[in-house]
C-alpha positions, 0 to 999 in steps of 0.5 A, spaced: 637 582 252 642 578 248 637 572 249 631 576 246 635 579 240 637 572 239 630 569 239 628 575 235 633 574 230 631 566 229 623 569 229 625 573 223 628 568 220 622 564 220 617 569 219 621 572 213 621 565 209 617 567 203 612 562 204 611 564 211 611 572 209 606 570 204 601 567 209 602 573 214 600 578 208 594 573 206 592 572 213 592 579 215 588 581 208 583 575 209 582 577 217 580 584 215 575 581 210 572 576 215 572 582 220 569 587 216 563 582 215 558 584 220 558 579 226 564 575 224 570 577 229 577 574 230 574 568 234 569 566 228 574 568 223 580 563 226 575 558 228 572 557 221 579 557 218 583 553 223 580 546 220 583 549 213 590 551 216 590 544 219 588 540 213 592 543 208 598 540 212 602 546 214 607 546 219 606 548 226 609 555 225 606 556 218 599 555 221 600 559 227 603 565 223 597 564 218 592 564 224 595 570 228 595 574 221 587 572 221 587 574 228 590 581 227 586 582 221 580 581 224 581 585 229 581 591 225 576 589 220 571 589 225 571 596 225 569 597 218 562 595 220 562 598 226 564 605 223 559 604 217 553 600 219 553 601 227 554 594 227 560 591 231 564 586 228 565 583 234 565 585 242 571 589 242 568 593 237 562 595 241 566 602 243 568 604 236 561 605 234 560 610 239 564 615 236 566 612 229 559 611 227 557 619 228 563 620 224 561 616 218 554 619 219 557 626 218 560 624 212 567 623 215 567 615 214 574 615 210 577 619 216 574 615 221 577 608 218 584 611 216 584 614 224 582 607 226 588 604 222 593 608 225 591 607 232 590 600 231 597 600 228 600 604 234 597 599 239 598 593 236 606 595 235 606 597 242 604 591 245 608 586 240 614 590 243 612 589 250 611 582 249 618 581 246 621 584 252 617 581 257 614 574 255 621 571 256 622 574 263 615 571 265 617 564 261 623 564 266 618 565 272 613 560 270 618 555 269 617 554 277 610 553 277 608 546 280 601 543 278 598 546 284 600 553 282 597 552 275 591 550 279 591 556 283 592 560 276 586 557 273 582 559 279 585 566 278 583 565 271 576 563 272 575 569 277 578 574 272 573 571 267 567 572 272 569 579 274 571 582 267 567 578 261 560 580 259 555 584 262 552 579 267 557 575 272 552 570 273 551 569 265 559 569 265 559 563 270 554 559 267 557 560 260 564 558 263 560 552 267 557 550 260 564 549 257 567 545 263 561 540 262 563 540 255 570 538 257 568 532 261 564 529 256 568 522 254 572 516 257 575 519 263 583 517 262 584 515 269 578 511 271 576 509 264 569 511 266 564 514 261 562 521 263 556 524 260 556 520 253 548 518 254 550 511 250 552 515 244 559 511 241 561 517 237 562 522 243 566 516 247 573 520 246 570 526 248 568 532 243 573 535 239 575 542 240 574 544 233 567 541 233 566 546 239 569 552 236 566 551 229 559 549 232 558 554 237 561 560 234 561 559 226 554 556 226 551 560 231 554 566 227 551 563 221 544 563 224 545 570 226 546 572 219 540 569 217 536 572 222 539 579 220 538 578 213 530 576 215 530 582 219 533 587 214 537 590 219 544 592 215 544 598 211 550 600 207 553 608 208 556 611 202 564 612 204 567 619 202 574 620 200 576 624 207 583 622 210 586 622 217 589 629 218 595 631 222 591 635 227 587 628 229 594 625 230 596 630 234 590 631 238 590 623 239 597 622 241 597 621 248 590 618 248 593 612 243 599 611 248 594 611 254 590 606 251 595 602 248 598 601 255 591 599 258 590 595 253 596 591 253 596 590 261 588 588 261 590 583 255 595 579 259 589 578 264 587 571 263 579 571 261 579 578 259 580 581 252 579 586 247 572 588 249 574 589 256 580 593 254 576 598 249 571 599 254 576 601 260 580 605 255 574 609 252 572 610 259 578 612 262 579 617 256 572 620 257 574 622 264 580 625 263 579 629 256 575 635 257 570 632 261 568 627 255 563 632 253 564 631 246 565 623 246 559 620 243 558 625 238 564 623 233 570 625 237 576 623 234 579 621 241 573 617 243 575 613 236 582 612 237 582 610 244 578 603 243 582 602 237 589 602 240 586 598 246 583 593 242 589 591 238 594 592 244 590 587 248 590 582 242 598 582 243 597 582 251 593 576 250 598 572 247 603 573 253 599 568 258 598 563 252 605 563 250 608 563 256 603 559 261 599 556 256 593 560 259 589 563 253 588 571 255 581 571 250 577 567 246 581 567 240 587 565 243 584 560 246 583 557 239 590 559 238 592 555 244 587 549 241 591 549 235 598 548 238 595 542 242 593 540 235 600 540 233 602 536 239 606 543 242 605 544 249 604 552 250 608 554 256 615 556 258 619 551 255 616 552 248 621 558 248 627 553 248 624 547 245 620 550 239 623 557 238 621 557 231 614 557 233 614 562 239 619 567 236 616 566 229 609 568 231 612 574 235 616 576 229 610 575 224 606 580 229 611 585 227 610 584 220 603 583 220 602 590 224 606 594 218 602 589 213 595 591 216 597 599 215 599 598 208 593 594 206 588 598 210 590 605 208 589 605 201 583 600 201 578 603 205 573 604 200 574 597 197 573 594 204 567 598 205 564 596 199 565 589 201 560 590 206 555 590 200 555 583 199 548 580 199 547 575 205 544 570 201 551 569 198 555 570 205 551 565 209 552 559 204 559 560 204 560 560 211 556 553 212 560 550 206 567 552 210 564 549 216 562 543 214 567 541 209 573 543 214 570 539 219 568 533 215 575 533 212 579 533 219 574 528 222 571 524 217 565 523 221 558 525 219 555 525 226 560 531 227 556 535 222 550 534 226 553 535 232 556 542 230 549 544 227 546 542 234 552 546 238 550 552 233 543 552 235 545 552 242 550 557 241 545 562 237 540 560 243 545 563 248 546 569 244 539 570 244 539 570 252 545 575 252 550 570 254 557 571 251 560 565 248 567 567 250 566 564 257 564 557 254 570 556 250 574 559 255 571 554 260 572 548 255 579 549 254 581 551 261 577 545 264 581 540 261 588 544 264 584 545 271 582 537 271 589 535 269 593 539 274 589 538 280 590 530 279 597 531 278 598 535 284 593 530 288 598 524 285 604 528 288 601 529 295 598 522 295 591 525 296 593 531 301 589 537 299 594 541 303 598 541 297 594 546 293 596 552 299 603 550 300 607 555 295 607 562 296 605 563 288 599 559 289 597 563 295 598 570 292 594 567 286 588 565 290 588 572 294 588 575 287 582 571 285 578 573 291 580 581 290 578 580 283 571 578 285 570 582 291 573 589 289 568 591 284 562 589 289 566 593 294 567 599 289 560 599 287 557 599 294 562 605 296 560 609 290 553 608 292 554 610 299 558 616 297 552 618 292 547 617 298 551 622 302 552 627 297 545 627 296 543 628 303 548 634 304 544 637 298 538 636 301 
């Protein structure tokens, strides 16, 4: 505990630096605005602004603090469009629409937005407290991980991804495979052989992380916004002056606690995120709260549960990213890439080698949660009016940020064509109902998987048995199998019980 308090003191010393404190507040405010725009979620906000944060020459701790503020701000901001327009700002906000939008249609948009802010604050703070307590413990355990153990961990991450992300397991696996394929493009560092370059010299060094993220997410979202503009799907709703009531908080207190616990621990799982956490929390609360008969009609518990869960999941996803170098969500995959861009290897040694980065980031999340509450409660009406920005102004702004940001960093006109092509490809995948998060996770995890597999085989002299020698590896493989097979078994069991019940009634 002394080490935790000492590390936290170091972190607050970094986060309370006037410049870093400004970045926390600016990130939370900018993230809220970005998240409030339909279709732009935390992953897109961080992806679009990452080149700017890197190009301005910030130190790694300052850049991460800014990006984390955008992450947290966008997590809340996405709820504004979900509640007012019934258009989820991101995947994690889908469940928010179920009860948030009926409240807005009933003339209680202000009440819904303010309750969302309070639930998000509690869930986010709960997650940061648990992260402070358990992240160093997990880091100490992770020091014992060998390359073979990391291979098993990657297998578990992909298994979790296949079972818990997206509505279709097959499409999720295909998306992760596409990410793995993108990660193999370029010169093989071990053999010097060009892989999948098709004679194009500009990609011999591989496709840069920024290119993939900005192309697949930023440009794809731009095309989606254009599509929505042409279809005329977005309509604004009036925002009243209602506010969250003490009776609402009393009714939701245990809902928020349960959802925060669920969100944090689901967020820790590699490959999951706010979308899974909010769905599980909503479903759980619906089952235990008066049978859930009022859910979907504007029940405050149906709004508070996913809001607390998704912010708690955002904090939980930071734990494997900081301590193991494994992103817990698509957004933390981008943050992982940002650390690698600054030549910082996320993992257990970061807490001792770069404590100002690890603990500074954690301390900034405490500040960011308070900042979000202070910003969002008084400015509910202002953020709602931001949704009336004409899209013919919004789409060029996104395009300018994407193109200028990429060209400033890489300085290669070919990469501008590449992000455009990836944007079209990402938009096409979305039209086919593919989740893009598995693609970026596959891209980030692919290189980690390949590198650790090569290290393990080099240590063993090519003996594949090293992959199953340690108890940690075997445990992770067993968990991977369980994660894949358990949902199948539970589904078959439920169908069998339904069939038996129907036979008894007959």
